[in-house]
Phi, psi and omega in degrees: 000097182267331181280124178302143176263138183239118182254113177253128178231148185228129179266120175255101183229170177264127182245150178275118181234153180237149174283174178297340181266008176089358179280133178282133179292143177288167183301314182297319178298318181295314181297316180296321180295314181287332178297320178295315180295328181295325176301319178295322179294321178300321178302318179291316179299317180295324181301323182254016175054046181273128168251116190242180173245125179255119175268111194243139174277160177297326179298316177299314183296323180284330179283324183228064184298320180296320179296315181293323176296317178297320179302318185290346180286332182247327185243170173273135172256126178233175187265131172260088185119150187293322189274002189277344192305309185299315181297316181296322179292325176294319182288314185275336185074015182231159177289140176259120185264327191245159179219148170226121178282145178302158181304136178090352180252118181284130180292138173264097188297325178297318179292322178297316179296316180297329180281351177101008177283149178261327182214160171238139182238111179175359181294152180248009180291165184284331179286144181300327184206142172228172176246123182234112177058035180083004179244139175282129178252115181257127183285162179207116176268173180271152174281119180246201179289167183297316182297323179293319178297316179297320183295318188261346179284318176051230180245036181294146178286336177217136178240120183239117183231145181229155169210168188243157174304334180299332183277347186301323186282352181294135185299326185265351187295315181303318180292318179297315179298317181299316180295318180295315181292324177299317178294313183294328179301327179281343184270332185188204185244127176284139174203152177294160181304314186294324179292320178295317180297316179297325177295318179296318182292327180288338180275347183287000000 
């Protein structure tokens, strides 16, 4: 495997947001707002032929089941949270292999394995992948500016970057994402986490 593999992941979660008057937006308002921004992000992903992994909550899947099913046809759908697996499998009709625990929650690898997950993605170690309690742990860094990406990507065999639905609304984020993906497209091949993991296992 000479061509670097590039793993892009996106967290679809429900975030607490407030209006300018201090009122917290309701769940439906938040989902609809981020759903619109997500369409813009898809345009960018398609432009650079990115096949990514989307870590999705059960709430997202239940609110937009047709969207999540469509998502699973091109990208990998994985679970954002331990309890999401059953709902996501019902919505997509496919097995869910991966999980990402929300920030601040330490993964229980034994419980993840017992639930049928193959990997967890959220580690910050320098190695692309480790094995923790019978579960594959795939690291994931944040999407930063283009110069930062160039500095740290180097000649790595795998580049794994993540971002959240929370970043979609930032005025500068679409341009930053576009520049980073344009650069990475020249560096290697985009693929979902599960395909990369299966590739590693087949080489063993």
